[in-house]
N, CA, C and O atoms as CSV, one atom per row, in Angstrom:
chain,resi,resn,atom,element,x,y,z
A,1,MET,N,N,7.103,12.927,-14.629
A,1,MET,CA,C,7.005,12.288,-13.331
A,1,MET,C,C,8.165,12.780,-12.463
A,1,MET,O,O,9.295,12.916,-12.932
A,2,LYS,N,N,7.866,13.041,-11.198
A,2,LYS,CA,C,8.877,13.540,-10.279
A,2,LYS,C,C,9.862,12.448,-9.894
A,2,LYS,O,O,9.544,11.259,-9.899
A,3,THR,N,N,11.068,12.893,-9.561
A,3,THR,CA,C,12.071,11.973,-9.061
A,3,THR,C,C,11.705,11.576,-7.638
A,3,THR,O,O,11.326,12.416,-6.823
A,4,LYS,N,N,11.821,10.295,-7.356
A,4,LYS,CA,C,11.445,9.787,-6.040
A,4,LYS,C,C,12.604,9.008,-5.438
A,4,LYS,O,O,13.554,8.641,-6.128
A,5,VAL,N,N,12.504,8.764,-4.134
A,5,VAL,CA,C,13.510,7.986,-3.429
A,5,VAL,C,C,12.805,6.828,-2.728
A,5,VAL,O,O,11.725,6.999,-2.161
A,6,CYS,N,N,13.425,5.652,-2.771
A,6,CYS,CA,C,12.847,4.452,-2.172
A,6,CYS,C,C,13.110,4.455,-0.671
A,6,CYS,O,O,14.230,4.709,-0.228
A,7,GLU,N,N,12.073,4.171,0.104
A,7,GLU,CA,C,12.214,4.122,1.556
A,7,GLU,C,C,13.011,2.911,2.009
A,7,GLU,O,O,13.574,2.917,3.104
A,8,SER,N,N,13.067,1.873,1.187
A,8,SER,CA,C,13.733,0.639,1.588
A,8,SER,C,C,15.217,0.631,1.241
A,8,SER,O,O,16.058,0.411,2.113
A,9,CYS,N,N,15.545,0.873,-0.036
A,9,CYS,CA,C,16.926,0.728,-0.477
A,9,CYS,C,C,17.639,2.047,-0.737
A,9,CYS,O,O,18.859,2.063,-0.901
A,10,GLY,N,N,16.894,3.167,-0.777
A,10,GLY,CA,C,17.514,4.464,-1.021
A,10,GLY,C,C,17.711,4.784,-2.491
A,10,GLY,O,O,18.375,5.772,-2.807
A,11,TYR,N,N,17.160,3.988,-3.408
A,11,TYR,CA,C,17.268,4.245,-4.843
A,11,TYR,C,C,16.668,5.609,-5.167
A,11,TYR,O,O,15.590,5.948,-4.678
A,12,VAL,N,N,17.356,6.384,-5.983
A,12,VAL,CA,C,16.859,7.691,-6.420
A,12,VAL,C,C,16.618,7.615,-7.918
A,12,VAL,O,O,17.516,7.253,-8.678
A,13,GLY,N,N,15.409,7.956,-8.342
A,13,GLY,CA,C,15.070,7.936,-9.759
A,13,GLY,C,C,13.572,7.843,-9.946
A,13,GLY,O,O,12.791,8.137,-9.041
A,14,LYS,N,N,13.197,7.437,-11.118
A,14,LYS,CA,C,11.777,7.331,-11.452
A,14,LYS,C,C,11.278,5.918,-11.137
A,14,LYS,O,O,11.934,4.938,-11.488
A,15,PRO,N,N,10.125,5.810,-10.478
A,15,PRO,CA,C,9.550,4.489,-10.226
A,15,PRO,C,C,9.000,3.888,-11.515
A,15,PRO,O,O,8.761,4.595,-12.494
A,16,ILE,N,N,8.807,2.586,-11.499
A,16,ILE,CA,C,8.242,1.895,-12.653
A,16,ILE,C,C,6.846,1.394,-12.290
A,16,ILE,O,O,6.567,1.159,-11.114
A,17,PRO,N,N,5.962,1.225,-13.279
A,17,PRO,CA,C,4.614,0.733,-12.976
A,17,PRO,C,C,4.633,-0.724,-12.522
A,17,PRO,O,O,5.459,-1.525,-12.959
A,18,ASP,N,N,3.705,-1.036,-11.640
A,18,ASP,CA,C,3.577,-2.406,-11.126
A,18,ASP,C,C,2.360,-3.038,-11.782
A,18,ASP,O,O,1.303,-3.155,-11.164
A,19,GLU,N,N,2.515,-3.449,-13.047
A,19,GLU,CA,C,1.380,-3.979,-13.799
A,19,GLU,C,C,0.929,-5.342,-13.300
A,19,GLU,O,O,-0.269,-5.627,-13.301
A,20,TYR,N,N,1.859,-6.191,-12.874
A,20,TYR,CA,C,1.494,-7.549,-12.488
A,20,TYR,C,C,0.535,-7.552,-11.302
A,20,TYR,O,O,-0.495,-8.223,-11.344
A,21,SER,N,N,0.862,-6.808,-10.243
A,21,SER,CA,C,-0.017,-6.764,-9.074
A,21,SER,C,C,-1.352,-6.142,-9.424
A,21,SER,O,O,-2.396,-6.590,-8.951
A,22,SER,N,N,-1.320,-5.117,-10.248
A,22,SER,CA,C,-2.551,-4.449,-10.657
A,22,SER,C,C,-3.441,-5.412,-11.447
A,22,SER,O,O,-4.649,-5.475,-11.217
A,23,PHE,N,N,-2.848,-6.154,-12.369
A,23,PHE,CA,C,-3.606,-7.132,-13.150
A,23,PHE,C,C,-4.183,-8.214,-12.248
A,23,PHE,O,O,-5.324,-8.637,-12.435
A,24,THR,N,N,-3.400,-8.663,-11.272
A,24,THR,CA,C,-3.854,-9.709,-10.363
A,24,THR,C,C,-5.079,-9.255,-9.574
A,24,THR,O,O,-6.039,-10.010,-9.421
A,25,VAL,N,N,-5.044,-8.023,-9.074
A,25,VAL,CA,C,-6.184,-7.481,-8.329
A,25,VAL,C,C,-7.416,-7.427,-9.225
A,25,VAL,O,O,-8.498,-7.855,-8.824
A,26,ASP,N,N,-7.254,-6.905,-10.431
A,26,ASP,CA,C,-8.391,-6.818,-11.352
A,26,ASP,C,C,-8.936,-8.200,-11.705
A,26,ASP,O,O,-10.151,-8.389,-11.763
A,27,ALA,N,N,-8.055,-9.160,-11.938
A,27,ALA,CA,C,-8.504,-10.506,-12.288
A,27,ALA,C,C,-9.295,-11.142,-11.143
A,27,ALA,O,O,-10.304,-11.807,-11.379
A,28,MET,N,N,-8.845,-10.939,-9.919
A,28,MET,CA,C,-9.565,-11.492,-8.766
A,28,MET,C,C,-10.946,-10.847,-8.622
A,28,MET,O,O,-11.924,-11.528,-8.314
A,29,ILE,N,N,-11.021,-9.532,-8.847
A,29,ILE,CA,C,-12.322,-8.832,-8.782
A,29,ILE,C,C,-13.262,-9.383,-9.850
A,29,ILE,O,O,-14.429,-9.652,-9.565
A,30,TRP,N,N,-12.765,-9.555,-11.079
A,30,TRP,CA,C,-13.591,-10.092,-12.156
A,30,TRP,C,C,-14.091,-11.491,-11.817
A,30,TRP,O,O,-15.266,-11.801,-12.017
A,31,LEU,N,N,-13.200,-12.332,-11.304
A,31,LEU,CA,C,-13.605,-13.703,-10.960
A,31,LEU,C,C,-14.632,-13.722,-9.827
A,31,LEU,O,O,-15.616,-14.459,-9.887
A,32,ALA,N,N,-14.401,-12.916,-8.803
A,32,ALA,CA,C,-15.311,-12.905,-7.654
A,32,ALA,C,C,-16.698,-12.402,-8.062
A,32,ALA,O,O,-17.702,-13.045,-7.759
A,33,TRP,N,N,-16.758,-11.267,-8.740
A,33,TRP,CA,C,-18.066,-10.722,-9.118
A,33,TRP,C,C,-18.751,-11.567,-10.180
A,33,TRP,O,O,-19.979,-11.657,-10.201
A,34,GLY,N,N,-17.973,-12.186,-11.061
A,34,GLY,CA,C,-18.566,-13.100,-12.044
A,34,GLY,C,C,-19.200,-14.299,-11.360
A,34,GLY,O,O,-20.302,-14.714,-11.716
A,35,ALA,N,N,-18.500,-14.856,-10.375
A,35,ALA,CA,C,-19.045,-16.002,-9.640
A,35,ALA,C,C,-20.296,-15.610,-8.860
A,35,ALA,O,O,-21.277,-16.353,-8.844
A,36,ILE,N,N,-20.266,-14.441,-8.210
A,36,ILE,CA,C,-21.439,-13.980,-7.451
A,36,ILE,C,C,-22.636,-13.795,-8.383
A,36,ILE,O,O,-23.755,-14.185,-8.051
A,37,ALA,N,N,-22.390,-13.194,-9.560
A,37,ALA,CA,C,-23.480,-12.965,-10.511
A,37,ALA,C,C,-24.067,-14.280,-11.009
A,37,ALA,O,O,-25.285,-14.400,-11.143
A,38,ILE,N,N,-23.226,-15.257,-11.281
A,38,ILE,CA,C,-23.706,-16.546,-11.783
A,38,ILE,C,C,-24.430,-17.326,-10.687
A,38,ILE,O,O,-25.487,-17.907,-10.934
A,39,ILE,N,N,-23.871,-17.340,-9.489
A,39,ILE,CA,C,-24.477,-18.093,-8.387
A,39,ILE,C,C,-25.833,-17.521,-7.991
A,39,ILE,O,O,-26.783,-18.269,-7.763
A,40,THR,N,N,-25.922,-16.192,-7.908
A,40,THR,CA,C,-27.175,-15.566,-7.473
A,40,THR,C,C,-28.171,-15.396,-8.611
A,40,THR,O,O,-29.365,-15.216,-8.372
A,41,GLY,N,N,-27.686,-15.452,-9.843
A,41,GLY,CA,C,-28.580,-15.247,-10.982
A,41,GLY,C,C,-28.873,-13.772,-11.231
A,41,GLY,O,O,-29.716,-13.441,-12.064
A,42,ILE,N,N,-28.193,-12.896,-10.525
A,42,ILE,CA,C,-28.375,-11.451,-10.720
A,42,ILE,C,C,-27.268,-10.992,-11.668
A,42,ILE,O,O,-26.223,-10.509,-11.231
A,43,PHE,N,N,-27.508,-11.147,-12.951
A,43,PHE,CA,C,-26.472,-10.915,-13.947
A,43,PHE,C,C,-26.018,-9.460,-14.081
A,43,PHE,O,O,-24.888,-9.242,-14.517
A,44,PRO,N,N,-26.822,-8.455,-13.736
A,44,PRO,CA,C,-26.290,-7.082,-13.771
A,44,PRO,C,C,-25.121,-6.861,-12.793
A,44,PRO,O,O,-24.369,-5.897,-12.938
A,45,LEU,N,N,-24.968,-7.754,-11.795
A,45,LEU,CA,C,-23.825,-7.626,-10.880
A,45,LEU,C,C,-22.490,-7.786,-11.597
A,45,LEU,O,O,-21.455,-7.328,-11.113
A,46,ILE,N,N,-22.525,-8.439,-12.753
A,46,ILE,CA,C,-21.292,-8.635,-13.504
A,46,ILE,C,C,-20.731,-7.300,-13.997
A,46,ILE,O,O,-19.557,-7.222,-14.359
A,47,LEU,N,N,-21.557,-6.252,-14.014
A,47,LEU,CA,C,-21.087,-4.918,-14.433
A,47,LEU,C,C,-20.187,-4.261,-13.394
A,47,LEU,O,O,-19.483,-3.301,-13.707
A,48,VAL,N,N,-20.201,-4.762,-12.170
A,48,VAL,CA,C,-19.361,-4.188,-11.119
A,48,VAL,C,C,-17.882,-4.335,-11.477
A,48,VAL,O,O,-17.104,-3.406,-11.258
A,49,ALA,N,N,-17.488,-5.468,-12.016
A,49,ALA,CA,C,-16.083,-5.720,-12.338
A,49,ALA,C,C,-15.524,-4.747,-13.372
A,49,ALA,O,O,-14.462,-4.172,-13.136
A,50,PRO,N,N,-16.193,-4.536,-14.512
A,50,PRO,CA,C,-15.625,-3.577,-15.471
A,50,PRO,C,C,-15.616,-2.144,-14.938
A,50,PRO,O,O,-14.703,-1.375,-15.239
A,51,ILE,N,N,-16.622,-1.790,-14.154
A,51,ILE,CA,C,-16.636,-0.445,-13.570
A,51,ILE,C,C,-15.459,-0.284,-12.618
A,51,ILE,O,O,-14.777,0.741,-12.637
A,52,PHE,N,N,-15.217,-1.304,-11.777
A,52,PHE,CA,C,-14.066,-1.252,-10.870
A,52,PHE,C,C,-12.760,-1.153,-11.655
A,52,PHE,O,O,-11.876,-0.378,-11.291
A,53,SER,N,N,-12.633,-1.927,-12.720
A,53,SER,CA,C,-11.408,-1.903,-13.514
A,53,SER,C,C,-11.160,-0.533,-14.134
A,53,SER,O,O,-10.026,-0.055,-14.152
A,54,LEU,N,N,-12.208,0.094,-14.640
A,54,LEU,CA,C,-12.050,1.432,-15.216
A,54,LEU,C,C,-11.608,2.450,-14.166
A,54,LEU,O,O,-10.736,3.278,-14.427
A,55,ILE,N,N,-12.205,2.386,-12.990
A,55,ILE,CA,C,-11.812,3.291,-11.906
A,55,ILE,C,C,-10.379,2.988,-11.475
A,55,ILE,O,O,-9.588,3.903,-11.247
A,56,HIS,N,N,-10.054,1.719,-11.366
A,56,HIS,CA,C,-8.714,1.306,-10.959
A,56,HIS,C,C,-7.656,1.791,-11.946
A,56,HIS,O,O,-6.607,2.290,-11.537
A,57,ILE,N,N,-7.924,1.647,-13.234
A,57,ILE,CA,C,-6.987,2.091,-14.264
A,57,ILE,C,C,-6.837,3.610,-14.235
A,57,ILE,O,O,-5.732,4.132,-14.380
A,58,ALA,N,N,-7.950,4.314,-14.049
A,58,ALA,CA,C,-7.923,5.772,-14.091
A,58,ALA,C,C,-7.282,6.406,-12.854
A,58,ALA,O,O,-6.572,7.405,-12.975
A,59,LYS,N,N,-7.519,5.847,-11.681
A,59,LYS,CA,C,-7.097,6.513,-10.451
A,59,LYS,C,C,-5.907,5.898,-9.752
A,59,LYS,O,O,-5.078,6.631,-9.212
A,60,PHE,N,N,-5.790,4.604,-9.740
A,60,PHE,CA,C,-4.811,3.944,-8.893
A,60,PHE,C,C,-3.701,3.320,-9.725
A,60,PHE,O,O,-3.720,2.122,-10.008
A,61,ARG,N,N,-2.759,4.124,-10.102
A,61,ARG,CA,C,-1.614,3.601,-10.836
A,61,ARG,C,C,-0.509,3.302,-9.832
A,61,ARG,O,O,0.134,4.218,-9.319
A,62,THR,N,N,-0.293,2.043,-9.555
A,62,THR,CA,C,0.684,1.623,-8.569
A,62,THR,C,C,2.082,1.670,-9.181
A,62,THR,O,O,2.318,1.143,-10.268
A,63,MET,N,N,2.997,2.306,-8.467
A,63,MET,CA,C,4.378,2.409,-8.913
A,63,MET,C,C,5.280,1.722,-7.886
A,63,MET,O,O,4.954,1.658,-6.701
A,64,LYS,N,N,6.419,1.210,-8.360
A,64,LYS,CA,C,7.340,0.527,-7.448
A,64,LYS,C,C,8.774,0.898,-7.792
A,64,LYS,O,O,9.064,1.432,-8.863
A,65,CYS,N,N,9.655,0.599,-6.859
A,65,CYS,CA,C,11.083,0.839,-7.026
A,65,CYS,C,C,11.636,-0.166,-8.036
A,65,CYS,O,O,11.389,-1.364,-7.893
A,66,PRO,N,N,12.376,0.285,-9.054
A,66,PRO,CA,C,12.922,-0.660,-10.018
A,66,PRO,C,C,14.050,-1.521,-9.451
A,66,PRO,O,O,14.364,-2.573,-10.008
A,67,LYS,N,N,14.658,-1.087,-8.352
A,67,LYS,CA,C,15.782,-1.830,-7.782
A,67,LYS,C,C,15.317,-2.944,-6.845
A,67,LYS,O,O,15.736,-4.092,-6.995
A,68,CYS,N,N,14.445,-2.613,-5.870
A,68,CYS,CA,C,14.036,-3.619,-4.869
A,68,CYS,C,C,12.557,-3.983,-4.945
A,68,CYS,O,O,12.097,-4.845,-4.197
A,69,GLU,N,N,11.803,-3.336,-5.842
A,69,GLU,CA,C,10.377,-3.574,-6.063
A,69,GLU,C,C,9.507,-3.224,-4.859
A,69,GLU,O,O,8.398,-3.742,-4.721
A,70,ASN,N,N,10.001,-2.353,-3.993
A,70,ASN,CA,C,9.220,-1.864,-2.858
A,70,ASN,C,C,8.206,-0.839,-3.370
A,70,ASN,O,O,8.515,-0.061,-4.272
A,71,LEU,N,N,7.013,-0.835,-2.806
A,71,LEU,CA,C,5.975,0.097,-3.243
A,71,LEU,C,C,6.069,1.456,-2.557
A,71,LEU,O,O,5.367,2.387,-2.951
A,72,GLU,N,N,6.911,1.589,-1.552
A,72,GLU,CA,C,7.007,2.827,-0.783
A,72,GLU,C,C,8.101,3.729,-1.334
A,72,GLU,O,O,9.259,3.628,-0.929
A,73,MET,N,N,7.737,4.606,-2.254
A,73,MET,CA,C,8.659,5.613,-2.762
A,73,MET,C,C,8.050,6.977,-2.497
A,73,MET,O,O,6.857,7.185,-2.722
A,74,VAL,N,N,8.869,7.910,-2.017
A,74,VAL,CA,C,8.391,9.256,-1.686
A,74,VAL,C,C,9.132,10.267,-2.543
A,74,VAL,O,O,10.187,9.974,-3.105
A,75,SER,N,N,8.559,11.466,-2.633
A,75,SER,CA,C,9.166,12.529,-3.411
A,75,SER,C,C,10.534,12.873,-2.844
A,75,SER,O,O,10.714,12.946,-1.629
A,76,LEU,N,N,11.486,13.082,-3.725
A,76,LEU,CA,C,12.858,13.369,-3.322
A,76,LEU,C,C,12.952,14.651,-2.513
A,76,LEU,O,O,13.782,14.754,-1.610
A,77,HIS,N,N,12.105,15.635,-2.829
A,77,HIS,CA,C,12.191,16.940,-2.182
A,77,HIS,C,C,11.236,17.100,-0.998
A,77,HIS,O,O,11.055,18.207,-0.492
A,78,SER,N,N,10.630,16.005,-0.560
A,78,SER,CA,C,9.770,16.065,0.620
A,78,SER,C,C,10.626,15.894,1.876
A,78,SER,O,O,11.804,15.546,1.790
A,79,HIS,N,N,10.030,16.139,3.029
A,79,HIS,CA,C,10.749,15.984,4.296
A,79,HIS,C,C,11.215,14.535,4.471
A,79,HIS,O,O,12.359,14.285,4.851
A,80,ALA,N,N,10.317,13.584,4.189
A,80,ALA,CA,C,10.674,12.166,4.310
A,80,ALA,C,C,11.767,11.794,3.308
A,80,ALA,O,O,12.668,11.024,3.638
A,81,GLY,N,N,11.697,12.332,2.089
A,81,GLY,CA,C,12.706,12.054,1.075
A,81,GLY,C,C,14.077,12.567,1.473
A,81,GLY,O,O,15.086,11.899,1.246
A,82,GLU,N,N,14.114,13.747,2.064
A,82,GLU,CA,C,15.390,14.311,2.522
A,82,GLU,C,C,15.988,13.478,3.649
A,82,GLU,O,O,17.202,13.287,3.705
A,83,GLU,N,N,15.130,12.978,4.554
A,83,GLU,CA,C,15.621,12.121,5.640
A,83,GLU,C,C,16.182,10.808,5.090
A,83,GLU,O,O,17.220,10.332,5.551
A,84,ILE,N,N,15.504,10.234,4.119
A,84,ILE,CA,C,15.974,8.984,3.518
A,84,ILE,C,C,17.307,9.217,2.820
A,84,ILE,O,O,18.218,8.398,2.941
A,85,MET,N,N,17.431,10.318,2.093
A,85,MET,CA,C,18.677,10.638,1.415
A,85,MET,C,C,19.810,10.785,2.426
A,85,MET,O,O,20.923,10.312,2.200
A,86,GLU,N,N,19.514,11.441,3.532
A,86,GLU,CA,C,20.523,11.626,4.569
A,86,GLU,C,C,20.960,10.285,5.152
A,86,GLU,O,O,22.151,10.061,5.368
A,87,ASP,N,N,20.011,9.399,5.405
A,87,ASP,CA,C,20.323,8.096,5.984
A,87,ASP,C,C,21.076,7.183,5.004
A,87,ASP,O,O,22.066,6.551,5.372
A,88,HIS,N,N,20.599,7.122,3.761
A,88,HIS,CA,C,21.156,6.170,2.802
A,88,HIS,C,C,22.398,6.675,2.078
A,88,HIS,O,O,23.228,5.873,1.648
A,89,HIS,N,N,22.539,7.980,1.937
A,89,HIS,CA,C,23.599,8.507,1.092
A,89,HIS,C,C,24.592,9.387,1.850
A,89,HIS,O,O,25.328,10.150,1.224
A,90,SER,N,N,24.630,9.301,3.171
A,90,SER,CA,C,25.529,10.157,3.947
A,90,SER,C,C,26.919,9.548,4.128
A,90,SER,O,O,27.831,10.221,4.609
A,91,GLY,N,N,27.084,8.308,3.757
A,91,GLY,CA,C,28.370,7.661,3.941
A,91,GLY,C,C,28.423,6.851,5.223
A,91,GLY,O,O,29.191,5.893,5.315
A,92,THR,N,N,27.629,7.215,6.205
A,92,THR,CA,C,27.528,6.447,7.443
A,92,THR,C,C,26.093,5.996,7.580
A,92,THR,O,O,25.256,6.726,8.112
A,93,PRO,N,N,25.802,4.807,7.108
A,93,PRO,CA,C,24.413,4.350,7.146
A,93,PRO,C,C,23.898,4.233,8.576
A,93,PRO,O,O,24.624,3.873,9.502
A,94,HIS,N,N,22.623,4.550,8.711
A,94,HIS,CA,C,21.979,4.460,10.019
A,94,HIS,C,C,21.462,3.031,10.197
A,94,HIS,O,O,20.708,2.530,9.363
A,95,HIS,N,N,21.859,2.402,11.255
A,95,HIS,CA,C,21.379,1.055,11.552
A,95,HIS,C,C,20.343,1.158,12.661
A,95,HIS,O,O,20.652,1.564,13.781
A,96,TRP,N,N,19.112,0.787,12.335
A,96,TRP,CA,C,18.028,0.881,13.295
A,96,TRP,C,C,18.166,-0.204,14.354
A,96,TRP,O,O,18.593,-1.322,14.069
A,97,SER,N,N,17.800,0.144,15.564
A,97,SER,CA,C,17.787,-0.850,16.652
A,97,SER,C,C,16.489,-0.693,17.413
A,97,SER,O,O,15.714,0.232,17.168
A,98,ASP,N,N,16.263,-1.609,18.341
A,98,ASP,CA,C,15.024,-1.552,19.135
A,98,ASP,C,C,15.009,-0.356,20.072
A,98,ASP,O,O,13.941,0.019,20.557
A,99,ASN,N,N,16.143,0.250,20.340
A,99,ASN,CA,C,16.203,1.373,21.279
A,99,ASN,C,C,16.003,2.723,20.606
A,99,ASN,O,O,15.890,3.738,21.293
A,100,ASP,N,N,15.958,2.755,19.276
A,100,ASP,CA,C,15.759,4.027,18.589
A,100,ASP,C,C,14.333,4.512,18.775
A,100,ASP,O,O,13.407,3.702,18.811
A,101,PRO,N,N,14.140,5.828,18.896
A,101,PRO,CA,C,12.779,6.354,19.022
A,101,PRO,C,C,12.015,6.160,17.719
A,101,PRO,O,O,12.599,6.165,16.636
A,102,VAL,N,N,10.731,5.994,17.838
A,102,VAL,CA,C,9.878,5.817,16.679
A,102,VAL,C,C,9.642,7.188,16.041
A,102,VAL,O,O,9.188,8.102,16.728
A,103,PRO,N,N,9.940,7.361,14.724
A,103,PRO,CA,C,9.701,8.656,14.096
A,103,PRO,C,C,8.216,8.923,13.950
A,103,PRO,O,O,7.447,8.011,13.644
A,104,HIS,N,N,7.810,10.150,14.164
A,104,HIS,CA,C,6.395,10.524,14.044
A,104,HIS,C,C,6.185,11.467,12.921
A,104,HIS,O,O,5.055,11.889,12.673
């Protein structure tokens, strides 16, 4: 796994998996589709939940910052990562104000 930098706190290192949020999303999907299947009597709808969970596990692995638990971490060697490193680790932190231009 590549080294990443946190957009919020400036932490540099490897992100950790966010299992709790992922489990919560899957549990809500299972409950919702289970209730829909039972209420409507269309029991094959209950297959939607396991299919979603398999896709979710395979494709969407959510990672977070181990220091502040922010989900926004970017590659250290990307343009955004270099800007974050400059802001957080330059010795003179940048303090954002309402008059600063919006980065594009």
